[in-house]
C-alpha positions, 0 to 999 in steps of 0.5 A: 749623322749619329743621331740617325742610329739612335741607341739601337745599333746593336739591335737586330730587330730595330726598326726605322720609326718616323714620328709625325706629331701634331704637337711637339716641343720647340724652343718657343714652346718647350712643353708643347706635346712633351709627352710625344717627345718622351715616347720618341726618346724611349723608342730611340733606345731600341729603334732608329727614330726620326721626327718630321714636324710639318708647319705652316708659314703665315702670309704675313711673313712676306712683309714681316721678315722677322717672322719667316720660318726656315726649314731645319734638319738637326739633332735634337736630344739625339733624334734627327728632327726635320722641321719643314714649313709651307705657306697656304695657297688660300689665307683664312681657309682651314683646309688650305692650312692642312694642304700646306702641312702636307706639302711641307711634310712631303718636302721633309720626308724627301730630305729624310729619305736622302740622309736617313733612309726609308722608314719602316713605319710612320707613327703619327700623333693626333689625328688632325693634322698629323694623322691625315698628313701621315696617311697621305705620305703612307699612301704615296710612299707605301709605308704603313701608318700607326696613329696614337691619339691624345686629344682632349676631347676627341670631339675637337676634331669633329666641328665641321663636315670636312674635319669629320670626313678627314678624321673618318678617312684617316682612321680607316687608312691607319694600319693601327690606332692607339688611344692613350686611355680607355675613355679616349678610346670610347670617344673615338668609337663614338665618332664612328670608328669600329676598327681595331684599337689598342690602349697604351698610356703615355710613357713615364721616363725611368731616369726621372722617376727614381727615388723617394728621398725626403725633400724639404717642403716648399716654404714649409711653415709649421704644420702647413701642408703644400699642394701642387698643381701642374698644368695650363691655366686654361678652362679645361684644367678646372683651376677655378674650382681648385681655388674655391675648394682651397678657400673652403679649407682656409675658412676651416683654418686648415693650414695649407698652401697651393703651388701652381706650376703653369701658365695660360690665358686665364692666369690673370683671371685666376689670380684675381679670383684668388684675391677676391676669395681672400686666399692670395696668401695661401697660393703661389702662381709660379708660372711656366717652369722648366721640367726639372723644376716641375719634378722638384716641386712635385717631390717637395709638395705633400700631394698633387691635385688635378681638377681637370674638367676633361682629360685623356690621360693627365701626365701630371697625375702619373708623374706625381704618383711615380714620385710616391705622392698621393693625388686628388684627381677628377673622373675626367676621362683619364685619371680614373683608369689608373688612380685607385683608392690606395693612391688618393681620391677621385672626384666629379669634375666641377664639384667644389664641395666634392673637391674640398672634401677629398683634399681634406680627406687626403690631408687627414690620411697623408701618413697612411699612404705607401709611397712605394706602392703608389709608385709601383701602381703607375711605373708597372703600367706606364714605365719605359719597359711596359711602354716598349713591350706594348708598342712593339706588339703594335709595330709587329702586327702592323708590319705583318698585316 
């Protein structure tokens, strides 16, 4: 298959990298773990990349035929992608689901070995379940494992005794551990891991970060300024605090409109909150948008606000900055490590007064921000070239250790 060769056929130092993600986009969930897919696309330009996504088939599919999942091995955006499934032996028992994923992964790897060959490195994303599955495969087949952690917060993997045991064993057996932010690295240390660790942020795709041509603003009426929010409508993202901050701006007769791109379990509650606050006419819930439309929204709005309660990176903030947009973000574990005063404001999570004051401040200084400087601040750290240079060093150390 051509996709097994990627774009690196002429590279003498190209490696075979098998990505094993806990989260990865699918037709049903096209943005789920899309930052992992971005890394795959970038790596595939210089290495030979394949993806193995193990899944679990529920017992109910035995009598609900429409829910049955089938193993697939297909070219997805030029990357050979194996999606394999297994059924847990004991329903409603968490560890049985992990064992099912491991069985599915073994089956998927055997298929890949036949059509793609033996990988040089297994690169897992998120410690549970993919990291644990990867070290099991690595031990069985003698392949080193690199783990990149994205979880927010990392404590989500430490809720039970058996989870803590799996996390500890997985981290100890990885040849290299990467955290996507210094804050997340500290959380992993707090969980008891004292081995070597690198910090490499999520990658920004070069072909989607170019240009600062002035775009027509979204529904711009007079002097009304437009704010973008991009993310899930879930508690972690702190949208309720953004709506309350917006209400304070509206009460001061500041002309502003908020556009929210995303969906989630709290959408109805947040729409009701907007009605109760009397700001329904000042905010628009756009729902889940295709990626290109998200980029267009960011480009057309004046700035972006990310009111998250906790993050490990916050790709929406980085992508807004890559388009030259100032941001208001929280010190939630990610943005504070790459948003300097020249790019906007940082506030405390959950502080409505602080958030409203910061938004008002950015509005008053919009013409003072330098789009080219803002873009440079993130592209030099998280663009494709920076990412490749950093991850290649990790791979080199992994292979010589």
